[in-house]
N, C-alpha and C positions, 0 to 999 in steps of 0.2 A: 504493500500499500503504500509505505514512503516511498516506491521507486517512481512510483506515477505520479506521485506528489511533484515531486523533484522533475520530472521529464515535465509535467504541463506548467512548472514555474520556468522553466529552461523556455520554453515554444512563448509564453505570453510576453516573458521579459525581450528576447530576439523582437518581436513585433513590437514594441514600447517603444519610442524613442526618448529615453531615460537619460539623464545627465547624473555625472557625480555630486556625493554630495558638499557642498564648497560651507566652509567654518566663518563666523562672523570675525572681525579683523581683532585683536586683541585691543584690549582696553588701555588705553595709553594714561601717563599719569598729570595730564594736563587735558583738558580745566578740572580742578580739585571738586569733590562733592560739597554739597552746600555744606555740609558739618566742619570741615577744614577751614571754609569762609570764615565760619561764626567763629572758630576756635582762634583764628587772624585776629579777629578783630577783637576777641576779649583779651587776648595777650596785648595787643598794641595799646587797648584804654587800662591793663593793669600795669602796666609801664609808663603811659601817662601819667596816670593819679599818683603812683608813686614816685615819679619827678617832681613833681606840683606840692606833694604834699611835705617832700623833705627840702624844696625851696623856701616855704612857709614855714617851715619850722627854723630852717637856718634865718631866715628874716627876722622872726619873733623877737620884741625887744628883750626878753628875758636870756635869750641864747646871749645877745651880744652881751648883756650884762654881765653873766658869768663868766663869759670870755673877759672880760675886764677886770672883775673880780680876781681872776687868775694871774692878770699883767700887774696888777696892784699889790697884791703879794707876791711876786717876782720882785716887783722894782722896791717894795719897803721894806728891811730887814725887821722883825719882831724886837731885835734888842734895840734897835734905834731910829727916831722920827716916829715916836709915837703919835705926836700931833698930826703932822701930816699923814699918816695912816688913818687916824680915824677922820680926820677931813675928804681923802679921798674917798673913804665907807662913805661919809653922809653924802658925799656930792653924787655918788654911783646909786644910794639908795633915790634921791631925787629924781636926778633923771629917768631911772626906770621907772618912777611912781609917775611921772609924768609922760609917758610915753604909754603907761598903760591905761591910766585913769583922765579923766577928761582935766585938761589942762585948769578950768575955771574954779577946779574943787582941790586942785593938787598945791599948786603952785603958789598960795599964799599963806598955807601952813607952815606955822612956825611953835616952837615950843613945845606947851602940852598938849596944843592938839594934832601937832604932828608926829611926837609922841603915840597921843592915844589914836590916832589913823595909824601909822604903822602896827603898832599890836593887834587892831580891830582886822587888818587884812592878813596877818596873821594866819591862817587859815590850818597848815599842816603844825606849822608852830608854834603852837598857842605858849603862852606864859613866859615870853622873851620880855619882858615890861624891863627886868634886870640890865639885860644886855641892850636895850636900846638907849634905856636912862644913863647908863655908862658910856654909851659910844657921843651920843647926843652933849652930853658933859665936857668928853673929853675932845671933841671936835672945836670948843671954845677955850682951853687953857692951855698955858705953856710948856707944862711938863705932867700930862697926864697919867695916870694909872690906871688901867683897867687888864680884864683879859681878853687877849687879843683871839686866843684859839676860840675861846665862846661867843665873842661877835661874831669871829667870821663864820662858825659851824650855825648861828643865829640869821647871819646874813644870807648864807646859801640857802637854808631853808625857806627865809622868806621870799626871797627870789623863785625857788623853785615851785611855791605855792602861790607867782604870781602867775603861772604859766594858764593861760587860757585861750581858747580859739573864739577871733573874737572874729 
């Protein structure tokens, strides 16, 4: 029976004008699938957002103030120039506060009101009244005596507490 079926298939195949099977062309790498385009756009967006956030972080007044604090500490020796060191710290505090808060609110503050403002804005570093009082008093004296390490720790904490995204 099989032989008859094969013979019949050969007769029919000889009569029909059949052509060989042609395979489709291979799939190329270009253009990529839509998923790859979406992935490329997402990667570029993440890179762009990272660059934007980094530049914003670098331009923040607190970042510049922390760099200035390092420069001040390197410039003034802890054993000498205590009055100049205190004055530099006070100047840095005032400049940073004016950069962050409204100028009309901060620029005119002096004495007790300035001290109160600094203590109120010290969110992370609460209780720095002693350091603030010692620093403000030392900036007005010829031969001040204050704990530079404690004041510097408080100042660094105050600056870091001011980092806000506005």
